[in-house]
N, C-alpha and C positions, 0 to 999 in steps of 0.2 A: 267640307268644312265652310267653305265661303258661303251656301248655301242657307246654314243657318245665322251667320255673322248680318247674311242679306235679309230673313223674315226677322229676324230681329229689328234690323232697322227698321225695317215694313210695318212692323204691329207696335212696334213704340208710335211711330210719327203718325199711325194710323191711329192709335189712343188718345195722343196730345191734341190731335189740330182732328179729332174728330166732333163735327158739327151739332148742335144739339140736338133734345126732339121734342121737339111744342110741345106736343101732344099730349106731353106731361105733365106742364105746365096746367093746360088747360081742365088735366085729367082731377088736379089740385086747390082746382080752385081759383087759381094765378093766371085771372084773365089777364089783366094786366103785359104781365109777362110772359106768358101765351102771345098777345100781340105782338105786341115789341121781334119776337123770335122770330114768328111769322117777319115780319119785314124787313128780321136780319136777312129770314135765309130768302129773300128776292133778291140777294149779291150772288147767286147761282146761275149762271154760265155770263156774269158782267167783268171783267178783266177788270185785274186785281188793280193796276195802278190807276184805272180809267177814275170818271168825277162820277161818274152814275154809283158807280161798285159803293163810294165813300157817300152820297147821295144815303143811300138807302139805311147805311148805318148810320146815319146822323139823323135819321126818323127812326129807325129805333130805340135809340139814342131818347128821340122825347118826344116816347113814347114810355119808355120809362130809364129813367132816370140809373137805378141802380141797378142796369144788368149789363155784367159785368162783360158777357162775348162781343157785342158791337165793339168795346173798347182798343179788345184784345185782339179782335180780329184787323181794327183801319190803323192799330201796330202796328203789325206786319209791315205790313203796303210800306212803311215810312221807316220800317227799319232794315230793308230788302233796298231801301231806294235812292238809303244814305243819308235822310236826314232824321237826324239819332237827337234833337232838341224832339220834337212832335212823336216821335216813338218813345221818345224819358214821362214825360208827360200823360199820353196812354196806358203804357202799359205800370203808370205810379194809380193811375184812380185804378185801375184792370187791382193789381197787386189791392193798396184802400179796400174794392166793395168781393174780393172773396182774394186773403190773402194764399189762404188753404192752396188752393187751386191754380195760384199763378207768381209765387214764390219761390219758385221753384226753377220755374221756364225762366226771368227773372233772371233770378241771382245764375240759368247760364247762360245765358246772353254775355251777360256781366264780361264774364269770363271771358265766352265766345272771338264775343265780338269787340268789345272796350278793355279788352284786360285792365280790367278792374278786381284785378283780383281781392281788392279787401273789399268792395262791397261783395263778389258774389260769394264767396265765404261769409261774408253776415249777411244777407238771401237766404244759404244755404241750413248752415244753422239757425236761423229763423222756425226758417220752413219742418225743418229737424224736431225744435219743441211743441210743436204748434199740434207736429200729428203723429200719431202713437204706430201708425205703420210704416214701413220702407216706405224711403221717400223717393226710391226708383231713380230711374236715366235722365239723361241727359238730353232732351227737345231735338237732336239728329240722333236717337236710338246708341252712339259708341260707348257713351261710358253712365256709370252708375253715378250719381251726383259727389259719393261721399268719395268719388276717385278723380274729378275734375277740382273738389277740394283740397284734395292732395296734391295739387299741379297748381293751386293759386299758391299755396304752402312755399314750395319749390320756387315758384316766379317769384314769392317774396325773398326769399333762401332760406327761410324757414326746413333746411333740406331733412334732417332728424325727427323734425314731427308730419313732413310729408307723405318720410318713410313708412310711421306707424301708422298714418288713417290708412296708406296708397295697401300694407298690409295684412292690417285688423278686413282692407272691403274685398281685398283677394280671396283669402279663408268665408267668406261671405259666399264670396260669388263663385267659389269652387265648389263648395257643397250643392247651392243650386247648378253645377253644371251650368254657369248659363257666363263667363270670363268675356271679359267687356276687350274686343277688338287688337286693344292696344295696350290692352294692363300689363302684361310682365314684361314688354319693350320701355314700360315706361317707369315700373321696379327695377328695371334687368340699368335701366340709363341713370338713377338717382344710386343704385349701388357706386353703378363708375364713376360717379361725380364725390361717391363719397370715400374712396378705395379701396370698398370691399369687391373685386376682380375678378375673387373665384366664385362666388354670390349671385356677383353680375353674368358672369355668364352661366349657372344654374341654371336664371332665371329666364337666361337669352336663351337657353336649347328647349323652356317651354313655352317660349312663346314661338321658337321653331317649328315646333310639332302642333300650337295650336291653328301657328299661323302666320306663316314665315315673309318674309317681310325684308327690302335693300336696304333699311333703317336697323333694322335687327340683326342682320352680319356686318354692317359698316360698325356696329356699336362693337360687338362683341374682337372685332376685329385692333378696334384702342382699343379693349381689356386685353387682348393678345402680347398686344404691339408694348404695353405696358410691362405684363410676367416678360418679355421677351421670346415670345414664343416668335420668331419673325415668318418661317413658313405656314404653321398656322394663320399668321396672323395676312401674306399675300392669298394663300387660299379661301379666306373670309370676303375677303375684298373683290377679290374677282369673282364669289358668290355678286358681293350686297352687287357688284355692276350689273351683271347677269339678271336679276330680276330686277336693276332699274328699267331697264333694256326693255323685261316686258311688262311695265307697267304695274308689276307688286310693288306698290309702296304706297305710304301716310299719305291717304287723301281725304280733304271734306272742298266740299266744292265753296261757301263764303271766305276760308280763311283757313292759314298757315297753320299745322295743326303741330303743339309740341311739342320737338327734339324730333319734327322733319329732314330730310337733310336733301343735300339733287347730287347732281354728278358730279358737278367740276368738286362738291370736297372728297368723293370716293376715290379719285382722278390722281388727285394735289392728296392722299394717302402713299396711293400707288405707288404717286410720282418720289415722291419723300423716301420710301422701300426700298425702291428701286438704286436708289442716289446712295441711300444708305449698306445698300450691298455688295453694292458695286466699290464702297471704296474698303471695303475689307479686304 
């Protein structure tokens, strides 16, 4: 299963970040765009944060100010370096020039990096209205954009709406046999937070079968605790702890994923459970 998830991420990331085919512009007679593309491709081999990398892209923009790729490529370095003002200016220009290609990306970044949930929802929904095909995955390949939209609604306190959106997308994902690495986990946590304990455990079991995580066993334990199933809760917390130490946990190279937990939280629940049992 891990190999499937890793392949999924690699494919998604490659498609989104693939360099343009300059020759296609030449074949279509778009010579200005062709020259700008060739200039942009001169960044190959240059460090993304280097002056030379940025200079080549600036030259590409001078050749063709309406070519979206160099704006987008320039923006990535600013995003990674934390210069979010420059990133926003560049990505907004890229979206202006080609909303169909860049709205989904900007929406995901608003969710992942800025916790701009309302802005992310707006971008994802506008993208969905623009196209007549599936809006696809997030930049990191971990989520369908509709799952990300559901998580945005959760963050805004609209859990019922979040559940509806995520349930609908998971059904579509199941038909394609291509579930996101954390889809069931997020849905299960939403059920847990809205008091649907048995449904939560049912979905967490699906997550266990698909991609077991420390977070998954931790949240199962919380549901079992509320149901008064102390022994089952203890077993789940022990599993969560072992999984965490085995590094089988939620991960994002850049940010803290929603519903992620830490070892201290598992140990805190174990301590509280042990104290309660000893008092009885």
